[in-house]
TORPA-4810 file (N, C-alpha, C, O; in nm, 3 decimals):
<nodes>
NODE_1_7.391_11.949_12.780_7.390_11.840_12.751_7.336_11.754_12.901_7.389_11.766_13.012_M
NODE_2_7.190_11.651_12.860_7.146_11.567_12.955_7.143_11.433_12.902_7.160_11.397_12.786_K
NODE_3_7.112_11.345_13.031_7.089_11.202_12.979_6.934_11.192_12.992_6.852_11.234_13.073_E
NODE_4_6.930_11.104_12.852_6.790_11.046_12.811_6.795_10.906_12.799_6.895_10.835_12.789_I
NODE_5_6.631_10.863_12.803_6.613_10.731_12.781_6.615_10.647_12.688_6.512_10.593_12.647_N
NODE_6_6.725_10.623_12.644_6.746_10.485_12.488_6.623_10.436_12.434_6.633_10.374_12.328_P
NODE_7_6.511_10.449_12.482_6.366_10.382_12.482_6.292_10.447_12.444_6.180_10.404_12.417_Q
NODE_8_6.316_10.540_12.432_6.260_10.680_12.384_6.368_10.745_12.245_6.374_10.864_12.213_E
NODE_9_6.418_10.672_12.203_6.528_10.773_12.092_6.478_10.635_11.987_6.415_10.536_12.023_T
NODE_10_6.533_10.670_11.837_6.548_10.608_11.768_6.654_10.530_11.763_6.690_10.479_11.657_T
NODE_11_6.735_10.507_11.907_6.846_10.442_11.879_6.856_10.295_12.016_6.945_10.233_12.075_R
NODE_12_6.679_10.299_12.009_6.707_10.202_12.164_6.744_10.053_12.117_6.796_9.977_12.199_A
NODE_13_6.715_10.003_11.966_6.759_9.884_11.953_6.899_9.844_11.958_6.939_9.737_12.005_Y
NODE_14_6.985_9.948_11.899_7.121_10.007_11.941_7.225_9.962_12.041_7.335_9.906_12.045_A
NODE_15_7.118_10.024_12.135_7.165_10.086_12.278_7.162_9.920_12.337_7.241_9.889_12.426_F
NODE_16_7.084_9.835_12.290_7.006_9.684_12.366_7.162_9.664_12.303_7.241_9.634_12.393_E
NODE_17_7.214_9.672_12.191_7.260_9.570_12.107_7.419_9.604_12.130_7.497_9.511_12.113_M
NODE_18_7.448_9.676_12.151_7.600_9.724_12.131_7.668_9.776_12.254_7.790_9.771_12.270_W
NODE_19_7.589_9.822_12.334_7.676_9.902_12.483_7.737_9.825_12.583_7.816_9.871_12.667_M
NODE_20_7.686_9.655_12.570_7.825_9.563_12.648_7.898_9.509_12.475_7.963_9.408_12.446_K
NODE_21_7.876_9.561_12.436_8.019_9.425_12.308_8.086_9.507_12.369_8.096_9.619_12.419_A
NODE_22_8.150_9.363_12.336_8.337_9.367_12.362_8.399_9.514_12.256_8.461_9.613_12.296_P
NODE_23_8.352_9.477_12.100_8.381_9.562_12.010_8.318_9.691_12.018_8.397_9.776_11.977_M
NODE_24_8.207_9.741_12.053_8.130_9.866_11.976_8.170_9.954_11.868_8.098_10.036_11.812_P
NODE_25_8.327_9.922_11.834_8.340_10.071_11.721_8.345_10.000_11.599_8.382_9.883_11.590_M
NODE_26_8.301_10.088_11.484_8.284_10.065_11.359_8.433_10.175_11.254_8.466_10.289_11.288_V
NODE_27_8.473_10.124_11.173_8.587_10.222_11.135_8.477_10.186_10.978_8.406_10.085_10.971_T
NODE_28_8.485_10.284_10.874_8.472_10.278_10.772_8.578_10.392_10.663_8.589_10.507_10.707_L
NODE_29_8.626_10.370_10.574_8.744_10.470_10.494_8.648_10.502_10.383_8.557_10.431_10.340_F
NODE_30_8.697_10.661_10.331_8.680_10.685_10.234_8.813_10.795_10.154_8.879_10.865_10.231_K
NODE_31_8.836_10.799_10.033_8.883_10.882_9.946_8.792_11.006_9.960_8.670_10.992_9.966_T
NODE_32_8.871_11.175_9.967_8.783_11.258_9.928_8.879_11.350_9.861_8.998_11.371_9.882_L
NODE_33_8.793_11.401_9.773_8.847_11.481_9.658_8.853_11.658_9.721_8.765_11.742_9.702_D
NODE_34_8.980_11.677_9.796_8.977_11.785_9.888_9.086_11.862_9.763_9.203_11.850_9.799_V
NODE_35_9.074_11.924_9.650_9.092_11.969_9.536_9.055_12.145_9.575_9.138_12.234_9.555_S
NODE_36_8.908_12.171_9.638_8.849_12.301_9.688_8.951_12.372_9.824_9.026_12.469_9.821_R
NODE_37_8.930_12.313_9.894_8.992_12.288_10.048_9.157_12.366_10.005_9.205_12.475_10.036_L
NODE_38_9.195_12.283_9.945_9.360_12.303_9.860_9.403_12.455_9.834_9.489_12.525_9.889_V
NODE_39_9.309_12.483_9.728_9.291_12.616_9.683_9.235_12.708_9.778_9.299_12.805_9.818_R
NODE_40_9.114_12.681_9.819_9.095_12.811_9.942_9.199_12.820_10.059_9.196_12.898_10.154_I
NODE_41_9.261_12.755_10.039_9.362_12.776_10.148_9.516_12.835_10.079_9.588_12.907_10.148_S
NODE_42_9.555_12.796_9.936_9.610_12.901_9.917_9.630_13.033_9.924_9.711_13.123_9.949_R
NODE_43_9.457_12.990_9.869_9.413_13.145_9.816_9.366_13.307_9.945_9.348_13.429_9.942_R
NODE_44_9.366_13.180_10.046_9.356_13.303_10.160_9.468_13.283_10.316_9.477_13.349_10.419_T
NODE_45_9.530_13.174_10.270_9.629_13.167_10.402_9.540_13.071_10.519_9.627_13.018_10.589_G
NODE_46_9.405_13.028_10.567_9.344_12.967_10.615_9.408_12.795_10.612_9.429_12.733_10.507_M
NODE_47_9.427_12.749_10.731_9.508_12.649_10.729_9.389_12.525_10.675_9.270_12.503_10.699_K
NODE_48_9.538_12.434_10.554_9.444_12.273_10.540_9.351_12.224_10.647_9.231_12.198_10.644_F
NODE_49_9.444_12.220_10.744_9.362_12.142_10.873_9.242_12.165_10.907_9.144_12.092_10.891_N
NODE_50_9.250_12.320_10.980_9.116_12.406_10.974_9.026_12.394_10.878_8.917_12.375_10.932_M
NODE_51_9.019_12.395_10.773_8.934_12.419_10.700_8.870_12.258_10.676_8.760_12.250_10.622_L
NODE_52_8.941_12.132_10.718_8.918_11.981_10.729_8.835_11.983_10.864_8.755_11.892_10.883_M
NODE_53_8.848_12.065_10.940_8.726_12.061_11.060_8.651_12.136_11.062_8.558_12.120_11.142_C
NODE_54_8.653_12.236_10.991_8.577_12.288_10.980_8.391_12.243_10.867_8.273_12.276_10.877_Y
NODE_55_8.472_12.157_10.774_8.388_12.107_10.710_8.294_11.985_10.781_8.172_11.978_10.771_C
NODE_56_8.403_11.869_10.874_8.357_11.859_10.949_8.251_11.803_11.039_8.174_11.708_11.056_I
NODE_57_8.300_11.943_11.098_8.232_12.005_11.230_8.040_12.031_11.140_7.934_12.008_11.196_G
NODE_58_8.058_12.081_10.995_7.923_12.119_10.935_7.839_12.041_10.892_7.721_12.073_10.903_K
NODE_59_7.874_11.923_10.834_7.824_11.790_10.763_7.780_11.755_10.862_7.657_11.758_10.872_A
NODE_60_7.873_11.701_10.995_7.758_11.659_11.101_7.679_11.744_11.193_7.601_11.699_11.276_A
NODE_61_7.702_11.865_11.174_7.582_11.995_11.241_7.420_11.910_11.190_7.339_11.912_11.282_S
NODE_62_7.380_11.856_11.091_7.312_11.852_10.983_7.260_11.694_11.062_7.151_11.646_11.031_G
NODE_63_7.343_11.631_11.155_7.299_11.483_11.182_7.266_11.447_11.276_7.346_11.445_11.370_I
NODE_64_7.141_11.404_11.292_7.086_11.388_11.460_7.157_11.335_11.558_7.176_11.380_11.671_K
NODE_65_7.211_11.194_11.486_7.264_11.167_11.559_7.408_11.198_11.630_7.436_11.137_11.734_E
NODE_66_7.475_11.268_11.589_7.588_11.330_11.588_7.562_11.402_11.773_7.641_11.405_11.867_F
NODE_67_7.478_11.431_11.766_7.410_11.535_11.905_7.373_11.388_12.036_7.338_11.412_12.152_Y
NODE_68_7.393_11.247_11.981_7.374_11.173_12.123_7.490_11.085_12.103_7.538_11.055_11.994_L
NODE_69_7.546_11.031_12.268_7.641_10.983_12.296_7.641_10.888_12.381_7.587_10.918_12.487_L
NODE_70_7.705_10.724_12.369_7.714_10.656_12.434_7.819_10.782_12.561_7.906_10.865_12.535_P
NODE_71_7.761_10.746_12.678_7.910_10.758_12.815_7.876_10.678_12.928_7.778_10.697_13.000_V
NODE_72_7.971_10.576_12.942_7.955_10.472_13.099_7.799_10.379_13.074_7.770_10.289_12.996_G
NODE_73_7.761_10.415_13.127_7.622_10.335_13.076_7.510_10.369_13.023_7.425_10.301_12.966_D
NODE_74_7.520_10.541_13.059_7.370_10.658_12.997_7.419_10.655_12.847_7.529_10.617_12.806_K
NODE_75_7.308_10.706_12.774_7.309_10.786_12.654_7.295_10.926_12.665_7.193_10.987_12.697_L
NODE_76_7.393_10.966_12.639_7.327_11.152_12.677_7.291_11.232_12.543_7.326_11.196_12.431_M
NODE_77_7.215_11.349_12.573_7.254_11.400_12.470_7.241_11.544_12.443_7.173_11.609_12.522_Q
NODE_78_7.328_11.641_12.284_7.357_11.696_12.339_7.334_11.834_12.244_7.312_11.812_12.125_Y
NODE_79_7.338_11.958_12.283_7.259_12.084_12.206_7.420_12.064_12.090_7.394_12.017_11.979_D
NODE_80_7.523_12.087_12.109_7.603_12.154_12.034_7.723_12.041_12.033_7.756_11.952_12.112_E
NODE_81_7.772_12.089_11.904_7.880_12.005_11.848_8.045_12.079_11.894_8.042_12.198_11.859_L
NODE_82_8.151_12.051_11.945_8.323_12.090_11.877_8.358_11.977_11.836_8.315_11.866_11.866_A
NODE_83_8.478_12.023_11.732_8.546_11.923_11.703_8.674_11.937_11.739_8.734_12.044_11.734_V
NODE_84_8.725_11.820_11.780_8.863_11.809_11.859_8.982_11.792_11.794_9.005_11.683_11.743_N
NODE_85_9.064_11.881_11.786_9.213_11.818_11.747_9.359_11.771_11.784_9.435_11.862_11.818_A
NODE_86_9.387_11.699_11.783_9.577_11.692_11.857_9.655_11.759_11.789_9.696_11.740_11.675_I
NODE_87_9.680_11.857_11.877_9.790_11.955_11.861_9.966_11.944_11.902_9.996_11.917_12.018_I
NODE_88_10.065_11.963_11.809_10.215_11.890_11.891_10.215_12.015_11.963_10.196_12.124_11.908_T
NODE_89_10.240_11.997_12.097_10.294_12.050_12.209_10.375_12.189_12.158_10.370_12.242_12.047_N
NODE_90_10.469_12.240_12.306_10.580_12.308_12.232_10.688_12.249_12.284_10.801_12.289_12.256_R
NODE_91_10.653_12.097_12.405_10.742_12.017_12.437_10.776_11.876_12.347_10.852_11.785_12.378_E
NODE_92_10.703_11.889_12.240_10.686_11.788_12.138_10.579_11.647_12.140_10.538_11.562_12.061_G
NODE_93_10.565_11.679_12.265_10.442_11.619_12.300_10.298_11.676_12.233_10.290_11.792_12.190_E
NODE_94_10.160_11.559_12.230_10.042_11.557_12.154_9.973_11.611_12.288_10.000_11.564_12.399_I
NODE_95_9.887_11.707_12.268_9.759_11.756_12.381_9.646_11.735_12.278_9.638_11.709_12.158_S
NODE_96_9.534_11.766_12.415_9.415_11.815_12.279_9.349_11.910_12.289_9.333_11.962_12.399_S
NODE_97_9.285_11.967_12.162_9.236_12.103_12.190_9.100_12.076_12.134_9.102_12.045_12.015_C
NODE_98_8.975_12.081_12.192_8.816_12.110_12.106_8.806_12.214_12.064_8.848_12.306_12.134_D
NODE_99_8.762_12.237_11.966_8.724_12.383_11.913_8.541_12.400_11.887_8.467_12.321_11.829_I
NODE_100_8.511_12.508_11.942_8.351_12.467_11.946_8.299_12.484_11.787_8.371_12.549_11.712_P
NODE_101_8.182_12.431_11.740_8.153_12.470_11.620_8.060_12.601_11.592_7.988_12.662_11.672_F
NODE_102_8.075_12.617_11.507_7.977_12.730_11.435_7.992_12.739_11.316_8.085_12.702_11.246_T
NODE_103_7.878_12.800_11.286_7.867_12.757_11.138_7.968_12.910_11.048_8.013_12.907_10.933_D
NODE_104_7.976_12.996_11.122_8.023_13.119_11.059_8.193_13.032_11.051_8.256_12.969_11.136_D
NODE_105_8.223_13.068_10.908_8.386_13.003_10.907_8.527_13.096_10.983_8.607_13.040_11.058_L
NODE_106_8.533_13.234_10.949_8.552_13.337_10.987_8.549_13.288_11.171_8.646_13.240_11.231_A
NODE_107_8.476_13.304_11.203_8.426_13.292_11.365_8.556_13.158_11.431_8.653_13.154_11.506_R
NODE_108_8.478_13.068_11.346_8.532_12.927_11.408_8.706_12.887_11.332_8.773_12.798_11.386_F
NODE_109_8.733_12.924_11.271_8.876_12.970_11.200_8.994_13.069_11.339_9.111_13.059_11.377_N
NODE_110_8.892_13.142_11.368_8.934_13.254_11.519_8.971_13.092_11.595_9.074_13.026_11.609_Q
NODE_111_8.842_13.075_11.628_8.846_12.989_11.726_8.967_12.871_11.767_9.021_12.826_11.869_H
NODE_112_8.972_12.855_11.621_9.058_12.724_11.588_9.209_12.787_11.598_9.295_12.718_11.653_Y
NODE_113_9.241_12.905_11.550_9.398_12.949_11.626_9.407_12.925_11.719_9.463_12.831_11.776_L
NODE_114_9.305_13.077_11.777_9.349_13.083_11.915_9.407_12.947_12.019_9.509_12.919_12.082_Q
NODE_115_9.285_12.892_11.996_9.292_12.764_12.158_9.390_12.656_12.075_9.446_12.587_12.160_L
NODE_116_9.434_12.614_11.934_9.541_12.536_11.936_9.691_12.640_11.957_9.777_12.565_12.004_T
NODE_117_9.719_12.709_11.948_9.840_12.788_11.985_9.824_12.811_12.149_9.927_12.808_12.217_Q
NODE_118_9.680_12.837_12.221_9.669_12.837_12.369_9.710_12.698_12.422_9.781_12.687_12.522_Q
NODE_119_9.666_12.596_12.357_9.724_12.480_12.408_9.817_12.436_12.351_9.811_12.315_12.367_V
NODE_120_9.898_12.459_12.295_10.079_12.436_12.227_10.153_12.511_12.310_10.274_12.494_12.327_A
NODE_121_10.106_12.571_12.349_10.193_12.688_12.424_10.228_12.635_12.577_10.333_12.600_12.630_E
NODE_122_10.088_12.646_12.625_10.042_12.552_12.783_10.085_12.421_12.785_10.147_12.378_12.882_S
NODE_123_10.049_12.327_12.652_10.056_12.203_12.713_9.981_12.133_12.804_9.994_12.031_12.872_C
NODE_124_9.887_12.230_12.782_9.722_12.187_12.831_9.626_12.168_12.765_9.572_12.250_12.691_T
NODE_125_9.590_12.045_12.789_9.438_11.993_12.729_9.335_12.101_12.707_9.352_12.203_12.775_N
NODE_126_9.234_12.101_12.628_9.133_12.220_12.659_8.997_12.174_12.613_8.954_12.218_12.507_Y
NODE_127_8.920_12.080_12.693_8.820_12.057_12.686_8.683_12.127_12.687_8.653_12.218_12.764_D
NODE_128_8.609_12.079_12.600_8.400_12.141_12.653_8.363_12.015_12.633_8.334_11.954_12.530_L
NODE_129_8.369_11.968_12.801_8.283_11.866_12.817_8.124_11.894_12.778_8.054_11.800_12.739_P
NODE_130_8.068_12.032_12.789_7.935_12.003_12.760_7.890_12.011_12.629_7.775_12.050_12.610_E
NODE_131_7.993_11.969_12.493_7.936_12.019_12.362_8.004_11.834_12.285_8.109_11.790_12.330_R
NODE_132_7.950_11.779_12.209_7.960_11.621_12.162_8.063_11.674_12.101_8.046_11.775_12.034_M
NODE_133_8.210_11.607_12.114_8.329_11.643_12.036_8.307_11.520_11.933_8.249_11.417_11.968_A
NODE_134_8.354_11.538_11.812_8.396_11.477_11.696_8.577_11.525_11.671_8.626_11.629_11.627_I
NODE_135_8.642_11.388_11.724_8.783_11.359_11.681_8.840_11.371_11.565_8.809_11.330_11.453_G
NODE_136_8.927_11.431_11.604_9.007_11.425_11.464_9.185_11.373_11.493_9.228_11.354_11.607_T
NODE_137_9.231_11.363_11.423_9.390_11.339_11.398_9.494_11.378_11.326_9.576_11.295_11.365_S
NODE_138_9.568_11.466_11.226_9.622_11.508_11.107_9.740_11.430_11.117_9.819_11.480_11.198_A
NODE_139_9.785_11.315_11.060_9.968_11.267_11.063_9.915_11.345_10.909_9.844_11.290_10.825_L
NODE_140_9.976_11.497_10.900_9.998_11.547_10.761_10.137_11.514_10.654_10.158_11.529_10.534_V
NODE_141_10.214_11.461_10.769_10.407_11.452_10.734_10.389_11.260_10.663_10.488_11.201_10.620_K
NODE_142_10.303_11.219_10.665_10.277_11.041_10.644_10.161_11.026_10.562_10.045_11.042_10.600_Y
NODE_143_10.201_10.993_10.441_10.087_10.941_10.329_10.021_10.738_10.379_10.055_10.624_10.347_E
NODE_144_9.924_10.795_10.460_9.831_10.648_10.506_9.748_10.652_10.433_9.723_10.735_10.346_I
NODE_145_9.677_10.524_10.476_9.568_10.483_10.370_9.408_10.517_10.489_9.297_10.562_10.462_D
NODE_146_9.470_10.468_10.622_9.345_10.516_10.744_9.417_10.451_10.831_9.521_10.386_10.829_G
NODE_147_9.328_10.485_10.917_9.355_10.424_11.080_9.245_10.333_11.200_9.149_10.385_11.257_A
NODE_148_9.278_10.227_11.211_9.147_10.181_11.327_9.211_10.213_11.452_9.327_10.170_11.457_I
NODE_149_9.164_10.287_11.571_9.203_10.360_11.642_9.192_10.194_11.802_9.113_10.100_11.789_N
NODE_150_9.250_10.202_11.875_9.236_10.177_12.013_9.077_10.139_12.071_9.015_10.243_12.050_Q
NODE_151_9.004_10.062_12.119_8.870_10.089_12.195_8.933_10.078_12.353_8.991_9.983_12.407_Y
NODE_152_8.897_10.216_12.409_8.917_10.206_12.565_8.827_10.231_12.630_8.821_10.313_12.722_S
NODE_153_8.727_10.147_12.578_8.592_10.152_12.663_8.563_10.323_12.740_8.463_10.347_12.808_G
NODE_154_8.652_10.408_12.714_8.639_10.509_12.808_8.545_10.615_12.731_8.431_10.654_12.753_I
NODE_155_8.633_10.645_12.638_8.557_10.784_12.472_8.514_10.692_12.410_8.573_10.592_12.369_F
NODE_156_8.395_10.726_12.398_8.347_10.603_12.274_8.305_10.780_12.169_8.185_10.796_12.145_N
NODE_157_8.370_10.855_12.136_8.367_11.000_12.096_8.371_10.914_11.915_8.431_10.809_11.894_N
NODE_158_8.292_10.996_11.806_8.375_10.976_11.658_8.540_10.994_11.657_8.612_11.021_11.754_P
NODE_159_8.565_10.980_11.567_8.672_11.047_11.488_8.784_10.958_11.359_8.821_10.841_11.342_F
NODE_160_8.805_11.086_11.294_8.848_11.107_11.164_9.017_11.106_11.175_9.071_11.165_11.268_L
NODE_161_9.080_11.049_11.092_9.192_11.014_11.100_9.279_11.032_10.934_9.299_10.932_10.864_V
NODE_162_9.302_11.108_10.910_9.364_11.087_10.815_9.562_11.174_10.776_9.618_11.232_10.869_W
NODE_163_9.613_11.168_10.671_9.725_11.202_10.687_9.776_11.339_10.530_9.749_11.458_10.514_G
NODE_164_9.863_11.232_10.438_9.939_11.379_10.412_9.776_11.349_10.282_9.705_11.249_10.272_K
NODE_165_9.769_11.478_10.207_9.658_11.436_10.057_9.764_11.457_9.975_9.868_11.522_9.984_Y
NODE_166_9.690_11.352_9.853_9.797_11.323_9.758_9.790_11.393_9.644_9.671_11.366_9.629_K
NODE_167_9.815_11.462_9.545_9.838_11.590_9.430_9.799_11.430_9.305_9.869_11.329_9.306_R
NODE_168_9.700_11.445_9.231_9.687_11.383_9.146_9.743_11.484_9.030_9.815_11.581_9.049_R
NODE_169_9.686_11.431_8.896_9.706_11.583_8.743_9.611_11.643_8.759_9.630_11.765_8.761_L
NODE_170_9.460_11.593_8.777_9.371_11.720_8.739_9.267_11.715_8.945_9.148_11.749_8.953_F
NODE_171_9.337_11.676_9.053_9.307_11.662_9.191_9.311_11.619_9.283_9.346_11.501_9.290_K
NODE_172_9.293_11.661_9.350_9.409_11.637_9.538_9.313_11.561_9.621_9.219_11.612_9.682_T
NODE_173_9.354_11.394_9.617_9.249_11.314_9.692_9.333_11.317_9.913_9.447_11.349_9.947_T
NODE_174_9.238_11.280_9.987_9.289_11.283_10.089_9.229_11.108_10.130_9.114_11.105_10.085_L
NODE_175_9.247_11.027_10.168_9.209_10.918_10.280_9.161_10.962_10.400_9.209_11.073_10.427_A
NODE_176_9.106_10.931_10.463_9.036_10.920_10.605_8.980_10.814_10.625_8.956_10.741_10.528_I
NODE_177_8.945_10.778_10.747_8.880_10.680_10.811_8.818_10.799_10.882_8.835_10.920_10.894_S
NODE_178_8.727_10.688_10.928_8.580_10.727_11.037_8.523_10.596_11.117_8.481_10.487_11.078_F
NODE_179_8.547_10.676_11.293_8.541_10.527_11.378_8.412_10.606_11.414_8.388_10.725_11.394_Q
NODE_180_8.332_10.504_11.474_8.222_10.543_11.548_8.137_10.405_11.634_8.130_10.287_11.600_F
NODE_181_8.088_10.465_11.736_8.018_10.384_11.835_7.934_10.362_11.746_7.905_10.438_11.653_H
NODE_182_7.864_10.197_11.782_7.750_10.194_11.730_7.648_10.190_11.735_7.552_10.158_11.666_H
NODE_183_7.679_10.248_11.878_7.469_10.267_11.945_7.468_10.423_11.923_7.363_10.476_11.958_T
NODE_184_7.572_10.512_11.869_7.526_10.629_11.866_7.499_10.663_11.715_7.425_10.759_11.693_Q
NODE_185_7.556_10.589_11.602_7.434_10.548_11.478_7.533_10.371_11.389_7.602_10.271_11.409_M
NODE_186_7.476_10.438_11.309_7.477_10.285_11.228_7.565_10.323_11.116_7.620_10.433_11.117_D
NODE_187_7.586_10.225_11.005_7.684_10.217_10.900_7.616_10.282_10.779_7.691_10.301_10.684_G
NODE_188_7.462_10.329_10.762_7.464_10.426_10.685_7.394_10.527_10.739_7.298_10.554_10.668_A
NODE_189_7.407_10.621_10.872_7.422_10.687_10.940_7.633_10.773_10.903_7.670_10.889_10.922_H
NODE_190_7.693_10.682_10.864_7.802_10.699_10.914_7.811_10.738_10.748_7.875_10.832_10.701_A
NODE_191_7.737_10.651_10.683_7.858_10.693_10.523_7.764_10.770_10.465_7.793_10.795_10.348_A
NODE_192_7.606_10.845_10.520_7.556_10.957_10.462_7.651_11.088_10.539_7.679_11.189_10.474_H
NODE_193_7.693_11.072_10.674_7.814_11.157_10.693_7.891_11.206_10.559_7.872_11.305_10.489_F
NODE_194_8.009_11.075_10.546_8.120_11.082_10.442_8.122_11.149_10.340_8.211_11.211_10.282_L
NODE_195_7.945_11.122_10.310_7.860_11.177_10.184_7.858_11.339_10.185_7.879_11.433_10.108_D
NODE_196_7.823_11.317_10.311_7.819_11.501_10.360_7.908_11.635_10.337_7.905_11.752_10.300_K
NODE_197_8.020_11.489_10.402_8.130_11.546_10.414_8.199_11.631_10.266_8.268_11.732_10.250_L
NODE_198_8.143_11.532_10.179_8.260_11.562_10.063_8.158_11.668_9.986_8.207_11.753_9.912_Q
NODE_199_8.029_11.661_10.002_7.907_11.800_9.976_7.991_11.914_9.989_8.051_11.975_9.901_K
NODE_200_7.984_11.944_10.169_8.040_12.026_10.221_8.139_12.105_10.181_8.150_12.227_10.192_T
NODE_201_8.245_11.992_10.112_8.377_12.068_10.070_8.360_12.090_9.935_8.445_12.150_9.870_I
NODE_202_8.284_12.056_9.899_8.273_12.073_9.733_8.211_12.197_9.731_8.270_12.280_9.662_D
NODE_203_8.109_12.234_9.785_8.049_12.362_9.809_8.085_12.509_9.879_8.023_12.616_9.879_S
NODE_204_8.240_12.460_9.949_8.279_12.522_10.070_8.306_12.651_9.996_8.312_12.636_9.874_L
NODE_205_8.332_12.829_10.062_8.365_12.961_9.936_8.429_13.003_9.987_8.486_13.104_9.945_R
</nodes>
């Protein structure tokens, strides 16, 4: 992780426009076809939410804007990504867990299981500050259409929220929301990411 000069990046105009905006966050909504993930989860025993987190990391890893993040009044550049999961801990409260992204699904699954269990049992957050973390929150017991997060002015990380998937006659769908800081990316970048997320899900083996 290192500080970079915004004027030497493609985000120079966005940095000037949005860094001091009172509400710089943008939220997009999309309904995904997650039929393949449900089938893979049933066949392999892998957790559905782990597969979602993996696909999010994989889709984001090929988009350069995800490696930039406004932190305070600076623009930081990262070499690696993490996917953050909100975990219900043993006390019934929530904790935060960063899972380092790797293109190797088996390894990512191993990290996911190990770290989420560690966080759940210890009730202690696991953070990877050297990685740009993509936040996620899965409200799997509830049917929701999306969520718009509160902007704290402290955490500018992109964030995805989803609830319970819906079974249809021929496919299973999942409504998600994607919130991002306008300095980090524009709407077109975010929409491209969501399209790439669907393609990543469809191509997963």
